[in-house]
C-alpha positions in Angstrom: 0.0 0.0 0.0 1.3 3.4 -0.9 1.7 6.3 1.5 -1.4 8.3 0.9 -0.3 11.6 2.3 1.7 14.7 1.3 5.4 14.5 2.3 5.0 17.7 4.3 2.1 18.7 6.6 1.4 21.6 8.9 -0.2 19.3 11.5 0.0 15.6 11.9 -2.7 14.1 14.1 -2.0 10.7 15.6 -5.1 8.6 16.2 -8.7 8.6 14.7 -10.6 8.3 18.0 -12.5 11.0 19.8 -9.4 13.1 20.3 -8.2 13.0 16.7 -11.6 13.7 15.2 -12.2 16.6 17.6 -8.7 18.1 16.8 -9.4 17.8 13.1 -12.7 19.6 13.3 -11.1 22.5 15.2 -8.3 22.7 12.6 -10.8 22.8 9.8 -12.8 25.6 11.4 -10.1 27.7 13.1 -7.1 27.1 10.9 -8.7 26.2 7.5 -5.5 26.8 5.4 -3.4 24.3 7.4 -2.6 21.0 5.7 -3.3 18.1 8.1 -3.7 14.4 8.1 -4.7 11.8 10.7 -2.5 8.8 11.0 -4.4 5.7 12.3 -2.5 2.5 13.0 -5.7 0.4 12.8 -8.1 0.1 9.9 -11.1 1.8 11.5 -12.3 5.1 13.1 -13.2 5.1 16.8 -10.0 4.4 18.8 -10.9 2.8 22.1 -14.6 2.5 21.0 -13.6 0.4 18.0 -11.0 -1.7 19.9 -13.2 -2.8 22.8 -15.9 -5.3 21.6 -16.7 -7.2 24.8 -20.3 -7.8 25.7 -22.1 -4.7 27.1 -19.2 -2.3 26.5 -20.5 1.2 27.1 -19.5 4.7 28.1 -18.5 5.2 31.7 -19.7 8.9 31.6 -22.7 10.6 30.0 -22.7 11.2 26.3 -23.7 14.8 26.6 -20.1 15.5 27.8 -18.3 12.6 26.1 -19.8 13.6 22.7 -18.5 16.4 20.6 -19.7 19.9 21.5 -19.9 20.9 17.8 -22.2 17.9 17.1 -24.3 17.1 20.2 -25.2 13.6 21.1 -28.8 12.8 20.1 -29.0 9.2 21.0 -31.7 8.1 23.4 -29.3 6.8 26.0 -26.9 9.1 27.9 -24.9 6.0 29.0 -24.5 4.6 25.5 -23.4 1.3 24.0 -20.0 1.0 22.6 -21.3 0.3 19.1 -23.5 3.4 19.1 -20.5 5.5 20.2 -18.4 4.1 17.4 -21.1 4.8 14.9 -21.4 8.4 16.2 -17.7 9.0 15.8 -17.6 7.6 12.3 -20.7 9.6 11.3 -19.2 12.8 12.7 -16.0 12.2 10.7 -18.0 11.7 7.5 -20.3 14.6 8.1 -17.5 17.1 8.3 -15.2 15.5 5.6 -12.7 14.6 8.2 -12.6 11.0 7.0 -10.9 12.1 3.8 -7.9 13.1 5.8 -7.5 9.8 7.7 -4.7 7.4 6.6 -5.6 4.0 7.9 -3.0 1.3 8.8 -0.4 4.1 8.9 1.6 3.4 12.1 4.0 6.1 13.3 7.0 4.3 14.8 9.3 7.3 15.2 9.1 11.1 15.5 12.3 13.1 15.3 12.3 16.9 16.0 15.0 19.1 14.4 15.4 22.7 15.7 17.4 23.5 12.6 14.4 23.0 10.3 11.6 23.4 12.9 10.1 20.2 11.7 9.1 16.7 12.9 10.2 13.9 10.7 7.8 10.9 11.1 8.7 7.4 10.2 5.6 5.7 8.9 4.9 2.0 8.5 2.2 0.9 6.1 1.6 -2.7 5.4 5.3 -3.4 5.6 6.5 -0.4 3.6 8.3 2.4 5.4 8.3 6.1 4.4 8.8 9.5 6.0 6.6 12.5 6.4 7.5 15.9 7.9 5.2 18.2 9.8 5.4 21.5 11.6 3.2 20.4 14.5 2.3 17.1 16.1 -1.0 16.4 17.9 -0.8 13.1 19.9 -4.4 12.0 20.0 -3.7 8.3 20.7 -4.6 8.3 24.3 -2.6 6.5 26.9 -3.8 2.9 26.8 -1.8 0.0 25.3 -3.9 -1.3 22.4 -1.8 -4.4 22.0 -2.5 -5.9 25.4 -4.1 -5.3 28.7 -2.8 -6.0 32.2 -2.8 -9.7 32.8 -1.4 -10.9 36.2 0.3 -14.3 36.1 -2.1 -16.2 38.3 -0.6 -19.5 39.7 -2.1 -22.5 38.0 -3.2 -20.7 34.9 -2.0 -23.5 32.7 -4.0 -26.0 34.7 -7.4 -24.5 33.9 -9.2 -26.7 31.5 -11.6 -24.0 30.2 -11.1 -20.8 28.2 -9.3 -17.7 29.6 -10.3 -14.4 28.0 -9.2 -10.8 28.4 -11.9 -8.3 27.6 -9.5 -6.3 25.4 -9.4 -9.2 23.0 -12.9 -10.7 23.1 -13.3 -13.7 20.8 -16.1 -13.3 18.3 -16.9 -17.0 18.6 -17.3 -17.1 22.4 -20.8 -18.5 23.3 -21.5 -18.1 27.1 -25.1 -19.4 27.1 -25.4 -22.1 29.7 -21.8 -21.7 30.8 -20.3 -20.8 34.2 -18.3 -17.7 33.8 -16.0 -16.2 36.4 -15.2 -12.5 35.9 -12.1 -11.4 37.8 -12.2 -7.7 38.6 -14.3 -5.0 40.2 -13.7 -2.0 37.9 -15.8 -0.5 35.1 -15.1 -3.4 32.7 -16.2 -6.1 35.3 -19.4 -4.4 36.3 -20.2 -3.9 32.6 -19.5 -7.6 31.7 -21.4 -9.3 34.6 -24.9 -8.2 33.7 -24.2 -8.4 29.9 -23.0 -12.0 30.2 -25.9 -12.9 32.5 -28.3 -11.5 29.9 -26.7 -13.9 27.3 -27.6 -16.9 29.5 -24.4 -17.4 31.5 -24.2 -18.0 35.2 -21.7 -15.4 36.3 -19.6 -14.9 39.4 -17.7 -11.7 39.9 -14.5 -12.4 41.8 -13.0 -9.3 43.3 -10.0 -8.9 45.6 -11.5 -5.6 46.8 -14.7 -3.7 45.9 -15.2 -0.5 43.9 -17.6 2.3 44.5 -20.6 1.5 42.3 -23.3 4.0 41.5 -26.5 3.4 39.6 -27.6 6.1 37.1 -30.5 6.2 34.6 -29.3 5.5 31.1 -31.8 8.1 29.8 -31.2 11.8 30.7 -34.7 13.2 31.1 -33.5 16.8 31.5 -31.5 16.7 28.3 -34.5 15.2 26.4 -36.7 18.1 27.8 -34.1 20.7 26.7 -34.1 19.3 23.2 -37.9 19.4 23.0 -38.0 23.0 24.1 -35.0 24.7 22.6 -33.0 24.8 19.4 -30.5 22.0 19.1 -27.3 24.1 19.5 -28.6 25.7 22.6 -30.0 22.5 24.1 -26.8 20.7 23.4 -24.7 23.3 25.1 -27.0 23.4 28.2 -27.1 19.6 28.4 -23.3 19.5 28.3 -22.8 22.2 30.9 -25.5 20.7 33.2 -23.8 17.3 33.1 -20.3 18.8 33.6 -21.5 20.9 36.6 -23.3 18.0 38.3 -20.2 15.8 37.8 -17.8 18.4 39.2 -20.1 19.1 42.1 -20.2 15.3 43.0 -16.4 15.1 42.7 -15.8 18.2 44.9 -18.3 16.9 47.5 -16.6 13.5 47.6 -13.2 15.2 48.1 -14.4 17.4 50.9 -16.7 14.9 52.6 -15.5 11.4 51.7 -17.3 9.7 54.6 -20.6 11.2 53.7 -20.2 10.4 50.0 -19.2 6.8 50.9 -22.3 6.5 53.1 -24.5 7.9 50.3 -23.1 5.4 47.7 -23.4 2.4 50.1 -27.0 3.3 51.1 -27.9 3.3 47.4 -26.5 -0.2 47.0 -28.3 -1.4 50.1 -31.6 -0.2 48.6 -30.9 -2.1 45.4 -29.8 -5.3 47.2 -31.8 -5.5 50.5 -31.5 -9.4 50.7 -27.9 -9.8 49.6 -25.7 -11.2 52.5 -22.6 -9.3 53.4 -23.5 -6.3 51.1 -21.2 -4.0 53.1 -18.3 -6.4 52.6 -18.9 -6.7 48.9 -19.4 -2.9 48.2 -17.2 -1.1 50.7 -13.8 -0.2 49.0 -10.5 0.3 50.8 -10.2 3.8 49.2 -12.2 7.0 49.4 -14.7 7.9 46.6 -12.9 9.4 43.6 -9.5 8.1 44.7 -10.4 5.9 41.8 -13.0 6.5 39.2 -16.6 5.7 40.2 -18.2 2.7 38.4 -21.5 3.7 36.8 -24.2 1.0 36.2 -27.0 2.2 34.0 -30.5 1.5 35.2 -29.0 -0.7 38.0 -28.4 -3.6 35.6 -25.6 -5.1 37.8 -27.9 -5.1 40.8 -30.7 -6.6 38.9 -28.5 -9.5 37.8 -27.5 -10.1 41.5 -31.1 -9.9 42.6 -32.4 -12.5 40.1 -29.6 -14.9 40.8 -28.0 -14.9 37.3 -25.0 -13.4 38.9 -23.2 -13.6 42.2 -20.2 -11.9 43.9 -17.3 -13.2 45.8 -14.8 -10.9 47.6 -11.6 -12.7 48.3 -8.0 -13.1 47.1 -7.2 -15.6 44.4 -4.9 -18.4 45.5 -4.6 -20.2 42.2 -6.5 -21.4 39.1 -7.6 -25.1 39.2 -8.7 -27.3 36.3 -12.3 -26.5 37.1 -12.1 -22.8 38.2 -10.6 -20.6 40.9 -9.4 -21.5 44.3 -9.8 -18.6 46.8 -7.5 -17.7 49.6 -10.2 -18.5 52.1 -10.4 -22.0 50.9 -13.5 -21.6 48.8 -13.8 -22.5 45.1 -15.5 -20.8 42.2 -16.5 -23.3 39.5 -16.0 -22.0 36.0 -16.0 -23.1 32.4 -14.7 -19.7 31.3 -12.5 -17.2 33.2 -12.6 -13.5 32.1 -9.6 -11.6 33.4 -11.0 -8.0 33.7 -7.9 -7.1 35.5 -7.2 -3.7 34.0 -5.4 -1.9 31.3 -1.8 -0.8 30.7 -0.7 2.7 30.1 1.3 3.2 26.9 2.1 6.9 26.5 2.3 8.3 22.9 1.2 5.1 21.4 4.6 3.6 21.7 6.2 6.1 19.3 9.9 6.7 19.9 10.5 10.4 20.1 13.8 12.3 19.9 14.4 16.0 20.3 17.5 17.1 18.3 18.8 13.6 18.7 18.1 13.2 22.4 15.5 10.5 23.2 12.3 11.8 24.9 12.0 10.2 28.4 8.5 11.0 29.6 9.3 10.8 33.3 11.9 13.6 33.0 9.2 16.1 32.0 6.3 18.0 33.5 3.0 18.6 31.8 2.2 22.2 30.9 -1.5 23.1 31.1 -2.4 19.5 30.7 -1.4 19.6 27.1 2.4 19.9 26.4 5.5 18.4 27.8 8.2 20.8 29.2 11.0 21.5 26.8 9.3 19.6 23.9 8.6 21.8 20.9 5.5 21.9 18.7 3.8 18.9 20.3 0.4 18.7 22.0 -0.7 15.7 24.1 -4.4 14.7 24.3 -4.9 13.8 28.0 -8.5 13.8 29.2 -9.9 14.2 32.7 -9.9 11.5 35.3 -13.0 12.8 37.1 -15.1 13.7 34.0 -15.6 12.8 30.4 -12.5 12.6 28.2 -13.7 14.8 25.5 -14.4 17.8 27.8 -10.7 18.3 28.2 -9.7 17.3 24.7 -12.0 19.8 23.1 -10.4 22.6 25.2 -6.9 21.4 24.3 -7.8 21.4 20.6 -9.1 24.9 20.8 -6.0 26.1 22.6 -3.7 24.4 20.0 -5.5 26.3 17.2 -5.1 29.6 19.1 -1.3 28.8 19.5 -1.0 28.0 15.7 -2.7 31.2 14.8 -0.6 33.2 17.2 2.6 31.7 15.7 1.5 32.6 12.2 0.6 36.2 13.1 4.0 36.8 14.7 6.1 34.7 12.3 7.1 32.1 14.8 8.0 28.5 13.8 8.6 27.0 17.3 6.7 27.0 20.6 7.6 25.1 23.7 7.0 25.3 27.5 10.2 26.3 29.2 11.1 23.8 31.9 10.0 25.0 35.4 12.3 26.1 38.1 13.2 24.3 41.3 10.4 26.0 43.1 7.8 23.8 41.3 7.3 20.6 43.2 6.9 17.4 41.1 3.7 15.5 41.7 2.2 12.4 40.0 0.5 13.1 36.7 -2.7 11.4 37.7 -3.9 11.7 41.3 -5.5 8.3 41.3 -4.8 5.0 43.1 -6.1 2.8 40.2 -3.8 0.0 39.3 -3.1 1.1 35.8 -2.0 4.5 37.1 0.3 3.2 39.9 1.8 0.6 37.6 2.9 3.3 35.2 4.0 6.0 37.6 7.7 5.5 36.6 7.1 6.0 32.8 4.7 9.0 32.7 5.4 12.7 33.0 4.7 14.5 36.2 2.5 17.5 37.0 3.7 20.4 39.1 2.5 22.0 42.4 1.2 25.2 40.8 -0.2 26.7 37.6 0.5 26.2 34.7 2.0 22.9 35.7 -0.9 21.7 37.9 -3.8 19.6 36.5 -6.9 21.1 38.1 -9.4 18.4 36.9 -11.9 21.2 36.7 -13.6 21.8 33.4 -14.9 25.3 34.2 -11.6 26.5 35.4 -9.9 25.0 32.3 -12.6 26.5 30.1 -11.5 30.0 31.2 -7.8 29.5 31.2 -7.4 27.4 28.1 -10.2 29.1 26.1 -9.4 32.7 27.0 -6.1 32.8 28.9 -3.2 34.7 27.3 -1.1 32.5 24.9 2.1 34.3 25.8 2.0 33.6 29.5 5.8 33.8 30.1 6.1 30.1 30.3 5.3 29.2 26.7 8.2 30.3 24.6 8.2 31.2 20.9 11.1 31.3 18.4 11.9 31.5 14.7 13.9 28.9 12.8 17.6 29.7 13.5 17.0 31.7 16.7 19.5 30.9 19.4 16.8 30.8 22.1 13.0 30.9 22.4 11.4 34.1 23.5 7.9 34.8 24.8 
């Protein structure tokens, strides 16, 4: 297959998921004369929402905030099925002509920055062929999950199990669970999604969790949003629905941070109301961590609790000692009989999609850098990172970042600059973990991710409304972001 892209671009976007499509829309609208292309390593639009095909896969936040603000979500469900989200992303790309800029099966394996030319040189692999493309600016919209594999602990006795072991990230198309005993290992968003979905397909499901998660039931249909769309023009209704959902989410997060015990009691009381007859309900649904130390698990229309009530699913809270030929032996001595074991044990972080970056010949080591305004790495020129919120919908932050990137590009053109980069902070800025989360996928990757700082603009606020003002209207030349022309000895603000 030939390389279907100009040898030189203004902007190269990596990834054709939510982030890449959002960035492309803003480029077309705000920087219409810039040449851009989207490089997608896979053969489909959708990113994560095309990759994950396990039963019941759905959004873990409402679609009025996960959807694009320039094309409001109009589906009936606010907590939407993965296939509907994938169709929505594909349809958006087609509607705005973005799909014509996507280069499928184009995997970027290396990106090399040269200050002499103020260009990135991208090494592209396409069906075994290798070529190069240069660009002035790089938008990394590939997220931070490893698409090749998920986290898979090496359980003792794994080879002894006589049945089938499946990781949700690579769900087999031919797997029939009807009439089978299925053990789902895990307690996070994937596990609580899989359990009711597998039960609905006729499986007898046991959720095996080492420790519980905070689980909250939420209606799949947003009645307020539906009312807004009936009464108001679509653009106005979409904007109000988005701001309403963002405000409620932020309020819940702030309440949980300030009053963790009260939030914990509120969540647990909700579970008790759903499962009044379940033995040991507190043991199965009281986590070791405070609410929002890890992301809350949403269950639409209480589907998980319904499966537990009708007996098609059960829950065991215990450590796993080993796999046996017929299931899972627990640390307490109990046994979970299973024909199929699903290891919903989490994801792996894989920053920059595994692309090897060099800056003037020096390899980019993520852990050596701090993140500027949640969108650029200190000392790295002409590169924007798409990093969404941990306490809200991914797209809320990505859309602000894409807007800011376009403002930067237009600022550079007006003033004749070729290079922009955040100057590294001084010693007075304390380094802190990039993601203030205790989730396993975060703690496992702490040594390979950039850090955030103790104060603005290096601090990640996880606050959409604050970022809306600072990213959307804050001054571009803030004294930290430096600009230069090709050949300048140093960047200047």
